[in-house]
C-alpha positions in Angstrom: 108.9 62.7 103.1 106.0 62.5 101.4 104.9 64.2 98.7 101.3 64.5 96.4 102.2 64.5 92.1 99.5 67.1 90.9 98.9 66.6 87.8 95.0 67.4 87.6 92.6 70.0 88.0 90.8 68.6 90.0 93.5 67.2 92.3 95.3 71.2 92.0 91.8 72.7 93.5 91.3 70.1 96.6 95.4 71.0 97.0 94.5 75.1 97.3 92.3 74.5 99.5 94.4 72.5 101.4 97.1 75.5 101.9 95.0 78.3 101.5 95.0 78.5 105.4 98.8 78.5 105.6 101.5 80.8 107.2 104.3 80.9 105.1 104.5 78.3 102.0 108.0 76.9 100.9 107.8 77.7 97.4 110.3 76.6 94.8 110.5 75.9 90.7 111.9 73.7 87.6 112.8 74.5 84.6 114.6 74.6 81.6 116.1 77.6 80.3 118.4 75.8 77.5 117.9 77.1 73.7 114.7 79.5 74.9 114.8 82.6 75.4 112.5 82.1 78.5 112.4 79.6 81.8 110.0 77.0 80.5 108.8 75.8 84.2 108.4 72.4 84.2 107.7 71.6 87.8 106.4 74.2 91.1 107.0 72.0 94.4 104.7 73.0 97.7 104.6 72.7 101.3 102.9 74.3 104.3 104.5 71.7 106.9 101.7 69.3 106.0 101.3 69.7 102.7 105.0 68.3 100.6 102.7 69.0 96.6 104.6 68.9 93.5 102.4 70.8 90.3 102.8 69.8 86.8 102.9 72.9 84.7 103.4 70.9 82.0 100.3 68.8 82.8 97.9 71.1 83.8 96.4 74.2 81.0 95.1 75.8 83.7 96.8 76.9 87.4 94.7 79.8 88.2 93.4 77.9 92.0 97.7 78.0 92.1 98.3 81.7 91.4 95.5 82.9 94.2 97.6 81.3 96.5 100.9 83.4 94.6 99.4 86.3 96.0 97.3 85.7 99.0 98.8 88.3 101.0 98.2 86.6 104.5 100.6 84.3 102.8 104.0 84.1 102.8 106.0 83.1 100.0 109.3 81.5 100.6 112.1 80.7 98.0 115.4 80.8 98.4 118.2 82.3 95.6 115.4 83.2 94.2 115.6 85.7 91.0 114.9 82.7 88.7 112.1 81.2 90.5 110.6 84.8 90.3 111.7 84.3 86.0 109.9 81.3 85.2 106.5 82.1 86.8 105.8 85.7 85.5 106.9 84.1 82.1 104.8 81.5 82.3 101.5 82.0 84.7 102.2 86.5 84.5 102.2 86.0 88.1 104.8 87.2 91.6 104.2 86.2 94.1 104.3 88.7 97.1 104.4 88.9 100.3 107.6 86.9 100.1 110.9 85.8 101.8 113.8 84.9 99.9 116.4 82.8 102.6 119.6 83.4 100.8 118.6 87.7 101.5 117.8 86.8 105.2 121.4 84.7 105.6 123.2 86.9 104.2 121.4 89.8 106.2 122.7 87.2 109.2 126.1 87.2 108.4 126.1 83.7 107.1 127.1 83.9 103.8 126.1 86.1 100.6 125.5 83.4 98.1 124.8 80.7 100.3 123.5 78.2 98.2 120.0 75.6 99.6 122.1 72.4 100.6 124.9 74.5 103.0 122.1 76.7 103.8 120.5 73.6 104.8 123.4 72.1 106.8 124.5 74.3 108.2 121.1 75.4 109.9 119.2 71.7 110.2 122.2 69.5 109.3 121.0 67.6 107.2 122.8 67.2 103.8 120.7 67.3 100.5 121.1 65.4 97.6 121.8 68.0 94.3 122.3 65.3 92.1 119.1 66.1 90.3 119.8 69.6 89.1 120.9 69.4 85.6 117.6 67.2 84.8 115.6 67.9 82.2 112.5 68.5 84.1 110.0 68.8 80.6 110.3 65.1 79.9 107.3 62.7 81.1 107.2 60.9 83.1 109.1 62.3 85.5 111.3 59.5 88.0 111.4 58.8 91.1 114.1 60.4 92.0 113.7 63.5 90.8 110.7 63.8 92.2 112.7 62.8 95.4 115.0 65.8 95.0 112.3 68.3 94.1 110.4 67.5 97.1 113.3 68.1 99.5 113.9 71.8 98.0 111.0 72.9 99.8 110.8 70.3 103.0 113.8 72.0 104.2 113.3 74.9 103.6 110.2 75.6 105.3 111.6 74.7 109.1 115.2 76.9 107.5 112.5 79.6 107.0 110.6 79.8 110.5 114.5 79.6 112.0 115.7 82.7 109.9 113.0 84.7 111.0 112.9 84.5 114.4 116.7 85.4 114.3 116.2 88.2 111.9 113.3 89.9 114.3 115.6 89.5 117.0 117.8 92.1 115.2 114.9 94.5 114.1 116.0 93.3 109.9 112.3 91.8 109.7 111.0 94.4 107.4 114.5 94.5 105.2 113.2 90.9 103.9 
């Protein structure tokens, strides 16, 4: 899986222009919450099915171009078990993504389990094993390792195809508005 590391204003502007017409974006965040009252955002992963970007909020002072994407009403933002991601985005960027599709909530509506984790959902739906070995890493420390970046990229790479399947199943049972 190929990804682009975005740590300059020019790269962010270019990336946001490329994903601005997507119908849906898989989004995840990596953050550190130890010894802080609010989560410190360390990385934002975004995938539109073609362009996988790893946005570095530690290196970038201005993320307003990405904020516009997060609130674009024509792009569905897909997250998994999104409450902590929403906290991280709100406290760091002062924005809540909308419209929103939570794949864990959708899986629950489909009786796949109330608290189905991302790795288990991907394995169940796509028959792909996702390594969660970097989940407890320090996402603020730089430079991030290749292993950390690959781990972070996988968190959105599989989320988009999972979303497409879940959305179709949710539509079949007439629960689209619930999600």
